[in-house]
C-alpha positions in Angstrom: -15.8 -6.2 -19.4 -15.1 -5.9 -23.1 -15.8 -3.3 -25.5 -18.5 -3.9 -28.1 -15.7 -4.6 -30.8 -15.4 -7.4 -28.5 -18.6 -8.7 -28.4 -19.1 -8.3 -32.3 -15.6 -10.7 -32.5 -16.9 -13.2 -29.7 -20.4 -13.8 -31.3 -18.9 -14.1 -34.7 -16.8 -16.7 -33.1 -19.4 -18.6 -31.8 -21.2 -18.6 -35.3 -17.8 -20.2 -37.0 -17.6 -16.4 -38.8 -14.2 -15.7 -39.8 -14.4 -12.2 -41.3 -14.4 -10.6 -38.0 -10.9 -10.2 -36.0 -10.8 -10.2 -32.8 -9.7 -6.5 -31.9 -6.5 -5.8 -29.8 -8.1 -3.8 -27.2 -10.6 -4.6 -24.3 -11.8 -2.8 -21.4 -12.1 -4.3 -17.9 -14.2 -2.9 -15.1 -13.6 -4.0 -11.6 -12.9 -3.0 -7.9 -14.4 -3.4 -4.6 -16.9 -1.8 -1.5 -15.6 -1.6 2.1 -18.4 -0.3 4.3 -17.5 -1.0 8.5 -18.7 -0.5 11.8 -16.1 1.1 13.4 -15.3 1.2 17.3 -12.2 3.2 19.0 -11.8 3.7 22.9 -10.8 7.0 22.6 -12.4 9.4 25.0 -15.8 7.4 26.4 -15.9 5.5 23.0 -16.5 5.9 20.0 -18.5 3.9 17.4 -19.5 4.7 14.2 -20.7 3.5 10.3 -18.3 4.6 7.2 -17.6 3.4 3.7 -13.7 3.1 4.3 -13.2 2.5 0.6 -15.2 2.2 -2.5 -13.1 1.5 -5.1 -13.6 1.5 -9.4 -10.8 0.5 -11.4 -10.8 1.2 -15.3 -8.4 -1.0 -17.2 -7.8 -0.2 -21.1 -6.0 -3.3 -22.5 -4.0 -2.8 -26.0 -1.4 -4.7 -28.2 1.5 -3.7 -26.2 0.5 -1.8 -23.3 -2.2 -0.7 -20.7 -3.9 2.1 -19.4 -5.3 1.7 -15.8 -7.2 4.5 -13.6 -9.1 3.9 -10.1 -10.8 6.0 -8.3 -11.9 5.8 -4.8 -15.2 7.1 -3.8 -16.5 6.6 -0.1 -18.7 9.6 1.4 -15.5 11.8 2.2 -15.5 12.3 -1.7 -13.6 11.1 -5.0 -10.2 10.8 -5.1 -8.0 9.0 -7.8 -5.7 6.6 -6.5 -4.4 5.1 -9.9 -3.4 6.8 -13.0 -0.4 5.2 -15.3 0.2 3.4 -18.1 2.1 0.3 -18.6 4.6 -0.6 -21.7 5.0 -4.2 -22.2 7.1 -4.7 -24.9 7.0 -8.6 -26.6 10.7 -9.9 -25.2 11.8 -13.5 -24.9 13.2 -14.7 -22.1 12.4 -12.5 -19.4 9.3 -10.0 -18.6 9.9 -6.2 -18.5 7.0 -3.7 -18.0 7.6 0.0 -17.5 5.2 2.4 -15.6 4.7 5.9 -15.7 2.2 8.1 -13.5 0.2 7.3 -10.5 1.2 3.7 -8.9 2.4 2.2 -5.9 5.9 2.8 -4.8 8.1 -0.9 -4.7 9.0 -0.9 -1.4 8.3 -4.4 0.7 5.5 -6.3 0.6 3.1 -4.6 2.4 3.1 -1.3 0.2 2.3 -3.3 -2.7 -0.1 -5.3 -1.4 -4.0 -4.7 -2.6 -5.9 -3.4 0.1 -8.5 -6.1 -1.4 -6.8 -9.0 -0.8 -5.3 -7.7 2.7 -7.6 -9.4 5.7 -6.4 -7.0 8.2 -8.5 -3.6 7.6 -5.8 -1.5 7.6 -1.7 -1.7 6.8 1.0 -2.5 9.8 2.7 0.5 11.7 5.5 0.2 9.3 3.3 1.0 6.0 1.7 3.8 7.7 4.5 5.9 8.9 6.8 5.3 6.1 4.8 5.5 3.0 1.4 6.7 4.0 -0.9 6.7 0.9 1.5 4.1 -1.0 1.3 5.9 -4.1 3.8 8.6 -5.9 4.3 10.0 -9.4 6.7 8.8 -11.5 8.1 6.1 -13.6 8.9 2.4 -13.0 10.7 -0.2 -14.1 9.8 -4.3 -13.7 11.9 -6.6 -14.6 11.4 -10.7 -14.2 13.5 -13.8 -14.9 13.1 -17.1 -14.3 9.6 -17.3 -15.1 9.4 -14.2 -12.6 11.1 -15.6 -9.7 13.6 -13.3 -9.8 11.7 -10.0 -9.8 13.7 -6.5 -10.0 11.5 -3.1 -9.7 13.4 0.3 -9.8 11.3 3.8 -9.7 12.3 7.0 -10.1 9.3 9.1 -8.2 8.1 12.4 -6.8 8.8 12.0 -3.2 5.7 12.4 -1.6 3.0 9.7 -0.9 -0.5 10.4 -1.5 -1.2 10.9 2.4 2.4 12.4 3.4 1.9 15.1 5.8 4.1 17.4 3.8 2.4 16.8 0.7 1.6 20.5 -0.4 -2.3 20.9 -0.7 -2.0 23.1 -3.5 1.1 21.8 -5.4 0.8 17.8 -4.6 4.4 17.1 -6.4 8.1 18.4 -5.2 9.2 20.8 -7.8 12.8 20.6 -7.1 15.3 18.4 -9.6 16.0 15.9 -6.4 13.5 13.0 -7.0 13.5 9.9 -4.9 14.9 6.7 -6.0 13.1 3.4 -5.2 14.6 -0.3 -5.4 12.9 -3.6 -4.8 14.9 -6.9 -5.2 12.6 -10.4 -4.5 13.6 -14.5 -4.9 10.9 -16.8 -5.0 11.9 -20.3 -4.6 8.8 -22.9 -4.1 6.7 -21.5 -1.1 9.1 -18.8 0.2 10.0 -15.5 -1.0 12.5 -13.2 0.3 13.1 -9.7 -0.6 15.1 -6.6 -0.4 14.4 -2.9 -0.5 15.6 0.6 -0.6 14.9 4.3 -1.0 16.4 7.1 -1.0 15.7 11.2 -1.5 15.4 14.3 -0.3 12.4 16.3 1.1 11.1 20.0 2.3 10.3 21.1 5.2 7.5 23.4 4.7 7.5 26.5 7.0 4.6 27.8 9.5 4.4 29.8 11.8 7.1 29.9 14.8 6.2 31.7 16.9 3.1 29.9 17.5 4.7 26.5 17.4 8.4 26.4 18.5 8.1 22.6 16.9 7.5 23.9 13.3 10.4 25.9 11.5 10.1 29.6 10.7 11.7 28.7 7.5 11.9 25.9 4.6 14.7 23.5 4.6 15.3 20.6 2.4 16.7 17.0 4.3 18.2 13.9 3.1 16.2 10.5 4.2 16.6 7.3 3.4 15.1 3.5 4.4 16.2 0.2 3.7 14.3 -3.1 4.5 14.0 -6.8 4.2 11.0 -9.1 3.7 10.3 -12.8 3.9 6.9 -14.7 2.5 5.5 -18.3 3.0 2.8 -19.8 1.4 1.6 -23.4 2.1 -1.4 -25.2 1.3 -2.3 -26.8 4.9 -4.0 -30.4 4.2 -8.1 -30.0 5.0 -7.8 -26.3 6.1 -6.7 -24.2 3.2 -3.8 -21.8 2.3 -1.8 -20.3 5.0 0.3 -17.1 4.6 2.9 -16.1 6.6 5.2 -13.3 5.9 6.8 -10.5 7.5 9.4 -7.5 7.5 11.8 -5.2 9.0 12.8 -1.8 7.5 15.0 1.1 9.5 14.9 4.6 7.9 16.3 8.1 8.7 14.0 11.2 8.4 11.2 9.3 6.5 8.4 8.8 9.4 5.9 11.1 7.6 2.3 10.5 8.4 2.1 13.4 10.1 3.7 16.9 10.7 4.7 16.4 14.5 7.1 13.7 12.4 9.0 15.6 10.4 12.7 16.9 11.4 12.3 20.9 12.3 16.1 21.3 11.4 17.8 20.7 8.5 20.4 18.8 10.5 18.5 16.3 12.3 18.6 12.7 12.0 15.4 11.0 13.3 15.7 7.2 13.4 13.1 4.8 12.5 13.0 1.1 13.7 9.5 -0.7 12.4 8.6 -4.2 11.4 5.8 -6.8 11.6 5.3 -10.5 11.7 1.4 -11.4 10.2 0.0 -14.9 9.2 -3.3 -15.5 7.8 -5.3 -19.1 7.9 -7.7 -20.7 6.0 -10.0 -22.7 7.9 -12.3 -24.8 5.6 -13.9 -23.3 2.8 -16.1 -20.6 5.0 -13.8 -19.2 7.5 -10.1 -17.9 8.2 -8.1 -16.5 10.9 -5.3 -13.9 11.3 -2.8 -12.2 13.5 -0.7 -9.3 13.3 2.1 -8.2 15.2 3.7 -4.7 14.2 7.0 -2.8 16.3 7.6 0.9 15.4 10.4 2.8 17.3 10.4 6.7 16.1 12.7 9.5 17.4 11.1 12.6 17.8 11.8 15.9 16.5 14.0 18.4 18.9 15.4 15.4 21.1 12.1 15.0 22.5 12.6 11.5 23.0 11.0 8.6 21.2 7.7 7.1 20.3 7.4 3.4 20.9 4.4 1.2 19.3 3.6 -2.1 19.7 0.5 -3.2 18.3 -1.2 -6.7 18.3 -4.4 -7.1 15.4 -6.4 -10.5 15.8 -8.9 -11.0 13.0 -11.8 -13.6 12.4 -12.9 -14.0 8.6 -15.9 -15.2 6.8 -16.0 -16.1 3.1 -20.1 -16.6 2.4 -19.4 -16.4 -1.3 -16.6 -15.8 -4.1 -17.1 -12.4 -4.1 -17.8 -11.7 -0.5 -15.1 -11.4 2.7 -16.7 -10.3 6.2 -14.1 -9.8 8.6 -14.4 -8.8 12.8 -11.2 -7.5 13.8 -9.3 -5.6 16.9 -6.3 -3.9 17.5 -4.3 -4.0 21.0 -2.0 -1.7 21.6 0.9 -2.9 24.2 3.2 -0.3 24.8 3.5 1.3 28.3 2.0 4.5 27.2 -0.1 7.1 28.9 -2.7 7.2 26.8 -2.4 3.5 25.4 -6.0 2.5 26.6 -7.5 5.5 24.3 -5.5 3.9 21.2 -7.2 0.1 21.1 -9.7 0.1 18.0 -12.2 -2.6 16.3 -14.0 -2.9 12.9 -16.7 -4.9 11.4 -16.2 -4.7 8.0 -17.9 -5.9 4.7 -16.1 -6.5 1.4 -17.8 -7.0 -1.7 -16.0 -7.4 -4.8 -16.9 -7.3 -8.6 
């Protein structure tokens, strides 16, 4: 959606006038809504309706920069998902963009993938465990060479993603001088894209009542953490069917599981290793339908030498595309690991997405 001056300029162009100059500013509105029916096997079974996401993205395009703000407004309340400025200097021979604000951390393919583009209802165990919320505040540089077939993304950020369990409610950022550094390098050759990512930094373990819960520290402390990962993606147009999209990632991390407080170290000298990965494939089956499957794996050491948490999750889905901006997905997660409560972890979705 263009601003008022843009509409005037467009009208003048249709009328053959040259006295109105196209402005260097335009505004765009976009987004999507995801109402769904969700089924969980926990307890005696749970079924409920919810609006999983309701996104509104406002973009202002200037001569050398963009400003982007994205809000999410499900029934639980309104939150800011993106708020950043992008500087795009006019350079010859390569692409350069500098981000500043709240943006997605550039680690791997799935963390950066738009939720509106992803067929699977939620991210895999890799993204949900290592980068819950996906976003952090900082600066990021994107450099593209060879028509962006070679791409480097480098970011310095606070170190707390939006859904980080250790993120302080009243202080949603780290005040120390140690910031996390994340880098991603990808190479594209025809239908194949391969990449490698890494993140390094330190975090603070918040203090709680140790007497009430021995698994929580009575004083806060700092600890180091890192992750390295690789990714591979293949896209191919299958004759008479449609696009095949096959991709996967594997990551090894230390002290970076942060979706829940019981995943964080309880001592400064603890080293909690995490191995996570997934393989996924989606296939269009003509104009109106598609199918997909994803197998995810997670092995996470528990704090205080309490053993290892291992998860294997298979997600299967069917998708329908009744209109260009409409997608209907029926999906189910099967937890295949050998655990006492594995039957209570199964869950399913019937989700409608309408984009605009």
